[in-house]
Residue, then its C-alpha position, 0 to 999 in steps of 0.5 A: m348642408k351649410r344652414y343645419e350646421e348654423y341651426l345646430d350651432y344655434a341650438l348648441s349655444v342655447v342648450t349650453y347658455v345656462p351652464r355658461l352662465c354659472v360658471g361665469i358667474y362662480n368664476a366672477v365671484e371666486r375672483h373678486m371676493p375676498t379670502t377673509l370677511e372682516c366685522n368691525y362691529e360689535g354687539k352690545k345688549k341694552g337694557y330697555d324699559i317695557v311700559r305695561k298697562r293694567e287694569e285696577k278693580d275698579g276698571t281703570s287703567t294705569n301705567t307702570e314702568e319696569k326695567a328689564s334686568n337682563 
């Protein structure tokens, strides 16, 4: 009878391992996570250059630079 109790305890611990793990991770994150997160970075839009190659009618290629206006 003692052997069956040991097997039952082991089977119960194996079956409940995943839920216990999930609850433990949830509690740890909830305990150590701040209530608000602050981000001190500001997004800025930057102008950039676009370089395109254009082929002329005679087959030679020339580089033209255009600036983005946004």
